[in-house]
N, C-alpha and C positions, 0 to 999 in steps of 0.2 A: 230498057229496064222498067219493071213494073212501077206503078205510081207510089206504092208503099216504100219503095227503095229509092225513089227520086230525092235528090238533095236540092235545097234552095239556100242561097246565102242571105243572112239576115243579121244586120248590125255586126258585120265582119266575122260571123261564125256560121257554120253550116248546120242545117236542120232538115230532117225529113219533111217533105212537103206537106204530108198529112198531119204533122205535128205543129206546124207553124201557128195555126190559129190558137192552139192550146198555149203555146209559149207567150203569145201576145196577150191573151186573156190573163194569164198568170202575172205578167209584168204590170198590167194596168190595174188589176183588182186585188192582188194579194196584199193583206195588211199584216205586217210582222208585229209580234209582241216582244217586249224587252226580254222575256224569259225564254224565247225560242232558242232551239239549238238546231243548226243546219249542217247536214253532211253535204259537202260539195265535191265534185269529182268529174273527171272524164269517164265515159263508159269503159269498162273492163280494166279498172285500175285498183280494185279492191273495195268497191262500194258495198257489195254484199257482206263482206267480212266486217267492215267498219260499222255497218248497220247493226249487225249482231252484237258487236262489242259495246257500242254506245247504248243500245237498247237494254242490255243486261246491266251495265254500270248504273244507268239512271233508274232502273226499276228494281234494283236489288233489295230495296226495303218495302216494295209494294206487295202487300199481302195477297192481292188479287192475281199477281203475276208469279211470285215465288220463282224467279228465274234460275235459281241455282239448285233446284231439286226436280223431282220427277214431273212436277206440274209446269215446268218451264214452257212458255209459249213457243220457244224456238224448237221444241221437240215435235210440234204439230203444225208449225207454220213456217213457210219460207220467210227469211228476214225482210223481203220486199213487201210482205203482207203486214208486217208489224211497224214499219217505218214508211210513211206515205211519200210517194214520189210526186212532187208538185207539177213541174212543167209537162211531164208525160203521164201523169196519173190523175190527181185531183181535178186539174183543169183539163177537161176533155174525157175524164174517166166516167164509168158507169157504176151503179151499185154492184158489189157491196162497198165500193169506195164512198167515203163521205162527200157531200157536196161542198163547194167552197164556203157556203153559209154555215154548214155543220162544222167545218174545219175551225171556224172562229170559236166554237163552243168546246173544243177539246181541252182537257185539263192541262195545266202547266206543269212542267215544261213540255212544250210540243217538240217532238223530234221529227224533223222533216228532211227531205233530200231533193237535190236539184243537180242537173248537169249543165245548166246555163252558165256561161262565163261571168266573172264578177262584173264586168262593165255593163252587162245586160240584166243585172239583178233588179228586181223592183226597188224603187226608191226607199220604201219603208224598211227593207232589210238593211240598206246602207246607213240609214239615219237612226235606227233603233240600237239598243244596247245588247242585241242578241249575240250569240256565239256562233262562229262558223268553223267547222273542222274540215279541212281540205286534205284529201289523200291523193298523192301523185305516185306514179309508177314509172320506172325507166322506160324511155321511148321504144326500145327494142322489144321488150316483153309486151308493152302496150300494143304495139303494132301487130304482133303475132296473135295476141288474144283477140284483138279487134277483128282480124281476118277470119279466125275460126268462128267468132260470133256472127259475122256477116254471112258466112256460108250457111249457118243454121237458120238465120232469118230468111235467106233465099229459099231454103227448103220448105220453111213454114208458110211463107207468104206468096212465093211464086208457084210452088207446087212442082210441076213437071220440069225436071232439070234438063230434059231433052230440048225444051223450048227456050231455055236460057242458059248460057254458058257462065258458070260461076267464075269470078275473077281469080286469076292465078296469084300466087304470093308476089310475083314480080309486078303485076299490074296494081295490086293493092298497095305495095310498097311505094310506087310512084304517086298514087293518090294521097297516101299518108304524108309523104314528104311535102306535098302541095297543100296539106291541111284539109283535104276534101274527105271528111268523114263526119258523122254526127257529133256536134259540139266542138269540132275542130276549128281552127288549127291547134294541134297539140301544144306547140311551143308557146303560143300566145296565151292559151288557157292556163298552163302551168305558171308561166312568168307572172301573169296578173295576180294570181293568188299568193305566190311567193313574195312579191313586192308588198302586197297588202299585209301579209304576216309580219313583215319588217316595220311597216308604217303603223299598223294597228295590232300590236302583239297581244293586247287584252281582248281583241275581238276575233282575230283570225289565227288559227293554229294550222301550221303546215306540217303534214306527216308524209313520210315516205313509206311506200309499201314494203320496200326492202328492209327498212328498220324494224317493222312489225314482224318480219320473218326472221330477224336476226337474234343474236344472243341477248340483246338488251330489250327484248319485248316487254318485260315486266316494268322497266323504268318508263318506257313510252306509254304504256297503259296507265301507269300512275299519273304521269303528267297530263294525259288526256282527261282523266277523271277529275283532277284538280282544276283544269281549264274550264270544264263545263259545270263546275260547282258541286261535284259529288265526290270529294276526295275520300280515299280509303283511310280508315283509322289504323292506329298501331295494332289494335286488337285484330282487325280484319287481316292485316298483313301477317300477323303471327298465326292466324288460323288458316292461312293459305287461300283466302278468298280470291286474291288476284289470279293465282295460278288456276283456280277452279274456273274462273271466268274465261281465261285464255284457252283452257282445254275445251270447255263447252262450245266456244265460238271458233275453234280451230277448223281449218279447211277440211281435214280428214273426218272430223266428227260430224260436221254439217253435211258433208257429201254422203255419208253412210246412213243418214236418217231416212226413214221410209218416205216422209213427205217430200224430200228432195230427190228421191229416186223415181217416184211415180206421180207426184202432184203436178199441177199445171197452173201457171200464172195467168189468171183472168182469161182463160181459154185462148191465150195468145202464144205462149211458148212453154215448153216443158221445164219444170224446176231444175231438172238435172243439167240443163244447159248452162246454168249459172255456176256450175262446178266442173271445170275441165281438168286442169293440173294444179294451178295455183303456185307454180314454182318460180323461183328467180333463176333466169338463165336459159329458159326453154327456147329463147330466140336462136340459140346456137344450133338447134335442130332444123331450122327453117331458112335462115338468112345466109347469104353468101358473104365472103369477106369484103367485097366491094360495097354491098349494101350496108354492112356494119360501119365501114369507113365513112360512107356518106352521112349516116346518122351521127357518128362521132364528130364530124365536121360541123353539122348543124347544131349539135349540143354546145360545142365550143363557141360558135357564133352567137347563139341565142342565150346561153346561160353563163358564159365566161365572165362577162362584166358584172353580173349580179351575184357571183359567188355560189351558184347552185351546181351541184354535181350529183350523179347517181352511181350506185354500185351496179355494174353490168357484167 
């Protein structure tokens, strides 16, 4: 496998070898501020969607952004350009990304994102009064979305597929169950943040991707806004602002924007690759009954004692 796809284990989680230096730099040097808001997640669990929602919620009073009208930055920028990625972005990134020094000068609240598990967070995040919003997705859909993403990276980074055989869903399934994928293992990552949300409910909010896709999305968006300190007023609710934000940030709306059809993320990957299906239950089109049973057994083993479950 090419070097860009090679995985190394670091502090009990897996990382692409060429990203390890960036992760260590981020751990050692990042200084959190009490007003910071962090989006934490595993890859392919709703990060792009959560970035768009929180960016719009936090900036809805910002006259320079005007996120709910024709001047919304979301109409001309992929959400990953608007919310900086720490461990795979700022630390190890190149212009136009700000440097770690410039990051300290960004206005408050800084909205930032990371895939690193909680145990490996920089100490300053753990000890500050910042807010962490974690989004988790059921393991079956996470697995399938990760597989599709991995195939796209192979095409981008390896090039000639005749020289490298992409992993089958069966092979990728085995690796996923072993936890061998970037930022994995899945069950350890999710469990850590769920436990932190119970131990520190004022610091860590645990969201499920499936809840944001369900009938109660408005109530979850309201709770999220309150949690990060930007609650909706009664007047905003009456004016339909919450629904406007949900519609602006919806998967279908973002997917159809020109920037997300033709743009490219830092010359690394096409923006359109961040928008595949966004459905709950797409795993049924890819996984065999025996695979589903194995994941269900793992869910019971890993989540049963802590009271966590997912709609699958």
